FILO-410087 format. One record per residue: residue number from 1; z, x, y of N, C-alpha, C in turn. Coordinates in Angstrom, 3 decimals. Atoms other than C-alpha are relative to their C-alpha. Example, Ala and Ser with C-alpha at 12.3 -4.5 7.8 and 13.67 -1.06 7.14 Angstrom:
2
(1,(0.000,0.890,-1.190),(7.800,12.300,-4.500),(0.000,0.900,1.200))
(2,(-0.060,-0.820,-1.190),(7.140,13.670,-1.060),(0.730,-0.770,1.090))
This chain:
105
(1,(0.471,-1.197,0.683),(-266.211,-93.501,-7.820),(1.067,1.075,0.125))
(2,(-1.042,-1.014,-0.026),(-263.706,-90.803,-8.785),(-0.556,1.333,0.491))
(3,(0.422,-1.325,-0.462),(-263.777,-87.261,-7.420),(-0.726,0.738,-1.114))
(4,(0.637,-0.664,1.130),(-264.629,-85.941,-10.898),(-1.412,-0.526,-0.206))
(5,(1.321,0.599,0.165),(-267.550,-88.362,-11.121),(-0.973,0.569,1.032))
(6,(0.878,-0.545,-1.035),(-268.966,-87.100,-7.832),(-0.340,1.460,-0.265))
(7,(0.288,-1.392,0.332),(-268.646,-83.478,-8.955),(-1.038,0.059,-1.117))
(8,(1.003,0.050,1.077),(-270.558,-84.333,-12.129),(-1.369,-0.374,0.549))
(9,(1.272,0.377,-0.618),(-273.227,-85.942,-9.944),(-0.663,1.207,0.650))
(10,(0.533,-1.208,-0.638),(-273.647,-82.727,-7.934),(-0.448,0.992,-1.074))
(11,(0.353,-0.931,1.068),(-273.655,-80.652,-11.134),(-1.280,-0.448,-0.714))
(12,(1.219,0.520,0.616),(-276.300,-82.907,-12.691),(-1.219,0.245,0.873))
(13,(1.099,-0.262,-0.925),(-278.450,-82.559,-9.594),(-0.377,1.486,-0.044))
(14,(0.268,-1.436,0.106),(-278.096,-78.760,-9.758),(-0.807,0.293,-1.261))
(15,(0.690,-0.235,1.266),(-279.183,-78.780,-13.398),(-1.447,-0.492,0.057))
(16,(1.363,0.545,-0.101),(-282.197,-81.023,-12.717),(-0.882,0.849,0.917))
(17,(0.780,-0.798,-0.942),(-283.315,-78.945,-9.735),(-0.323,1.384,-0.576))
(18,(0.276,-1.289,0.642),(-282.975,-75.697,-11.673),(-1.122,-0.158,-1.016))
(19,(1.043,0.227,1.007),(-285.047,-77.083,-14.533),(-1.355,-0.240,0.662))
(20,(1.255,0.325,-0.687),(-287.671,-78.449,-12.125),(-0.652,1.234,0.621))
(21,(0.519,-1.209,-0.643),(-288.026,-74.989,-10.575),(-0.053,1.201,-0.940))
(22,(0.134,-1.074,0.979),(-288.088,-72.966,-13.792),(1.161,0.968,-0.055))
(23,(-1.190,-0.841,0.045),(-284.566,-71.600,-13.484),(0.867,-0.406,-1.183))
(24,(-0.911,0.264,1.102),(-282.124,-71.316,-16.363),(1.379,-0.266,0.584))
(25,(-1.305,0.393,-0.541),(-278.832,-73.103,-15.605),(0.939,-0.261,-1.174))
(26,(-0.889,0.055,1.158),(-276.107,-72.484,-18.171),(1.408,-0.411,0.399))
(27,(-1.405,0.343,-0.197),(-272.670,-74.071,-18.394),(0.813,1.234,-0.356))
(28,(-0.813,-1.192,0.234),(-270.102,-71.280,-18.142),(1.423,-0.430,-0.299))
(29,(-1.373,0.266,0.406),(-266.843,-71.603,-20.027),(0.559,1.299,-0.561))
(30,(-0.668,-1.200,0.498),(-264.477,-68.696,-20.604),(1.384,-0.411,-0.475))
(31,(-1.261,0.544,0.525),(-261.668,-69.863,-22.909),(1.247,0.774,0.412))
(32,(-1.174,-0.799,-0.333),(-259.352,-66.991,-22.003),(0.230,0.137,1.501))
(33,(-0.088,-0.144,-1.457),(-259.942,-67.233,-18.240),(-0.146,-1.345,0.685))
(34,(0.106,1.206,-0.808),(-259.249,-70.089,-15.899),(-0.545,0.392,1.368))
(35,(0.486,-0.245,-1.356),(-260.932,-70.409,-12.509),(-1.403,0.570,0.079))
(36,(1.368,-0.533,-0.042),(-264.367,-69.143,-13.553),(-0.946,-1.059,0.545))
(37,(0.981,0.968,-0.512),(-267.415,-70.752,-11.885),(-0.563,-0.883,-1.120))
(38,(0.488,0.994,0.956),(-269.001,-73.785,-13.567),(-1.310,0.370,-0.670))
(39,(1.356,-0.235,0.491),(-272.550,-72.504,-14.007),(-0.426,1.447,0.240))
(40,(0.705,-1.252,-0.202),(-274.601,-69.341,-14.413),(-1.469,-0.381,0.150))
(41,(1.410,0.299,-0.242),(-278.092,-69.603,-12.924),(-0.772,1.314,-0.088))
(42,(0.803,-1.190,0.234),(-280.701,-67.117,-14.104),(-1.385,-0.229,0.587))
(43,(1.327,0.006,-0.620),(-283.784,-66.461,-11.979),(-0.668,1.322,-0.362))
(44,(0.742,-1.226,0.299),(-286.454,-63.786,-12.325),(0.683,1.220,0.619))
(45,(-0.487,-1.176,-0.728),(-284.870,-61.512,-9.754),(1.512,0.179,-0.022))
(46,(-1.455,-0.151,0.004),(-281.158,-62.178,-10.270),(0.692,-1.086,-0.820))
(47,(-0.863,0.933,0.720),(-278.355,-63.921,-12.101),(1.226,-0.233,0.869))
(48,(-1.104,0.314,-0.902),(-275.681,-65.742,-10.100),(0.936,-1.036,-0.627))
(49,(-0.986,0.997,0.392),(-272.529,-67.762,-10.676),(0.013,-1.107,1.041))
(50,(-0.042,1.131,-0.921),(-272.279,-71.247,-9.163),(1.224,-0.855,-0.315))
(51,(-1.134,0.921,0.077),(-269.117,-73.239,-8.541),(-0.453,-1.330,0.584))
(52,(0.380,1.332,-0.470),(-269.741,-76.971,-8.211),(1.268,-0.758,0.383))
(53,(-1.135,0.802,-0.491),(-267.347,-79.083,-6.142),(-0.501,-1.390,0.377))
(54,(0.364,1.319,-0.516),(-267.295,-82.735,-5.170),(-0.295,0.154,1.480))
(55,(0.287,-0.111,-1.432),(-268.607,-83.403,-1.660),(1.276,0.213,0.821))
(56,(-1.165,-0.333,-0.816),(-266.139,-81.781,0.729),(1.137,0.631,-0.784))
(57,(-1.064,-0.557,0.843),(-264.119,-80.385,-2.190),(0.302,1.444,0.354))
(58,(-0.459,-1.352,-0.312),(-262.130,-77.192,-1.760),(0.283,0.777,-1.286))
(59,(-0.346,-0.842,1.134),(-261.675,-74.259,-4.108),(1.508,0.036,-0.197))
(60,(-1.411,-0.214,0.302),(-258.327,-73.968,-5.865),(0.292,1.493,0.189))
(61,(-0.396,-1.395,-0.216),(-256.401,-70.732,-5.258),(-0.475,0.874,-1.160))
(62,(0.440,-0.750,1.168),(-257.160,-69.593,-8.815),(-1.510,0.262,0.035))
(63,(1.452,-0.183,-0.122),(-260.891,-70.137,-8.198),(-0.327,1.031,1.074))
(64,(0.213,-0.987,-1.063),(-260.761,-68.183,-4.935),(0.267,1.414,-0.517))
(65,(-0.360,-1.304,0.554),(-259.053,-65.308,-6.761),(-1.065,0.488,-0.983))
(66,(1.016,-0.382,0.983),(-261.599,-65.319,-9.607),(-1.324,0.330,0.675))
(67,(1.248,-0.277,-0.718),(-264.569,-65.504,-7.221),(0.077,1.370,0.680))
(68,(-0.180,-1.303,-0.657),(-263.168,-62.531,-5.276),(-0.085,1.130,-1.022))
(69,(0.053,-1.015,1.055),(-262.727,-60.585,-8.518),(-1.442,0.218,-0.461))
(70,(1.403,-0.117,0.397),(-266.305,-61.328,-9.578),(-0.810,0.738,1.055))
(71,(0.731,-0.663,-1.091),(-267.617,-60.271,-6.167),(0.336,1.489,0.088))
(72,(-0.384,-1.422,-0.010),(-265.632,-57.012,-6.295),(-0.740,0.787,-1.077))
(73,(0.740,-0.637,1.092),(-267.490,-56.279,-9.525),(-1.514,-0.121,0.189))
(74,(1.426,0.053,-0.322),(-270.853,-56.878,-7.831),(-0.697,-1.308,-0.317))
(75,(0.617,1.287,0.336),(-271.436,-60.476,-8.931),(-0.247,-0.823,1.264))
(76,(0.342,0.932,-1.067),(-273.024,-63.063,-6.683),(0.564,-1.365,-0.389))
(77,(-0.630,1.293,0.279),(-271.016,-66.315,-6.476),(-0.310,-0.954,1.149))
(78,(0.314,1.030,-0.988),(-272.130,-69.499,-4.679),(0.818,-1.247,-0.298))
(79,(-0.680,1.279,0.144),(-270.342,-72.783,-4.075),(-0.912,-1.074,0.584))
(80,(0.788,1.135,-0.492),(-272.283,-76.061,-3.775),(0.837,-1.260,-0.146))
(81,(-0.795,1.230,0.069),(-270.780,-79.443,-3.001),(-0.796,-1.257,0.340))
(82,(0.834,1.173,-0.248),(-273.721,-81.724,-2.250),(-1.462,0.352,-0.272))
(83,(1.417,-0.222,0.303),(-277.461,-82.159,-2.802),(-0.680,0.935,0.999))
(84,(0.610,-0.969,-0.921),(-278.528,-80.390,0.434),(0.466,1.433,-0.273))
(85,(-0.496,-1.327,0.355),(-276.324,-77.450,-0.603),(-0.704,0.556,-1.226))
(86,(0.744,-0.406,1.194),(-278.012,-77.350,-4.003),(-1.418,0.397,0.399))
(87,(1.375,-0.287,-0.437),(-281.443,-77.493,-2.344),(-0.079,1.343,0.728))
(88,(-0.010,-1.268,-0.743),(-280.555,-74.599,0.001),(0.219,1.177,-0.952))
(89,(-0.264,-1.036,0.995),(-279.183,-72.556,-2.912),(-1.266,0.313,-0.802))
(90,(1.231,-0.176,0.793),(-282.354,-73.105,-4.990),(-1.081,0.676,0.860))
(91,(1.010,-0.584,-0.891),(-284.574,-72.271,-1.996),(0.238,1.501,0.174))
(92,(-0.306,-1.425,-0.144),(-282.765,-68.929,-1.528),(-0.380,0.776,-1.262))
(93,(0.368,-0.676,1.250),(-283.227,-68.062,-5.207),(-1.512,0.130,-0.139))
(94,(1.453,0.005,0.162),(-286.896,-69.008,-5.210),(-0.691,0.924,0.983))
(95,(0.582,-0.873,-1.013),(-287.570,-67.023,-2.051),(-0.174,1.416,-0.530))
(96,(0.035,-1.357,0.541),(-286.865,-63.814,-3.978),(-0.678,0.086,-1.359))
(97,(0.598,0.022,1.328),(-288.594,-64.881,-7.198),(-1.513,0.109,0.095))
(98,(1.465,-0.120,-0.032),(-292.173,-63.725,-7.800),(-0.687,-1.282,-0.447))
(99,(0.745,1.207,0.338),(-294.723,-66.570,-7.923),(-0.464,-0.005,-1.449))
(100,(0.490,-0.088,1.376),(-296.040,-65.326,-11.269),(1.071,-0.482,-0.981))
(101,(-1.077,0.413,0.912),(-292.641,-65.857,-12.955),(0.214,-1.501,0.063))
(102,(-0.183,1.458,-0.121),(-292.280,-69.399,-11.560),(-1.081,-0.749,-0.760))
(103,(1.100,0.669,0.695),(-295.678,-70.333,-12.970),(0.158,0.095,-1.505))
(104,(-0.161,-0.205,1.438),(-294.743,-68.947,-16.405),(1.172,-0.775,-0.580))
(105,(-1.212,0.669,0.488),(-291.429,-70.837,-16.637),(-0.292,-1.379,-0.523))
C-alpha cells in the first residue's frame, strides 16, 4: 500500500465520520496557493481546516508555513493522521455543538 493510498484511507474515514455526525466536510483546493489544508469541516459552532496525513506523516515546510499564516488570521487548523485522531477531532467538535443542531443535520 502506497503512502498516498493510506492518506486517502484516512481522508475517506474523516469524510464518513463527518457525514455520520452531521458535519459538513468539504474538499479544499486553492489553485493559487500551495500548502493549504485538505478539508474544511463545518459544524454548528465553528468552521475548521483539517490537514490529512498518512499514518505518521509529517507536514511539509510549505504546509507548516500556511497553517501558521491561517492561525495568525484566527483560523483553527487540525492535523489528523489516523482513525483515532479523526475520532478525537470529531469528538472535540461535537462537544461544542448544540444537541438540537446535530438532530437537525
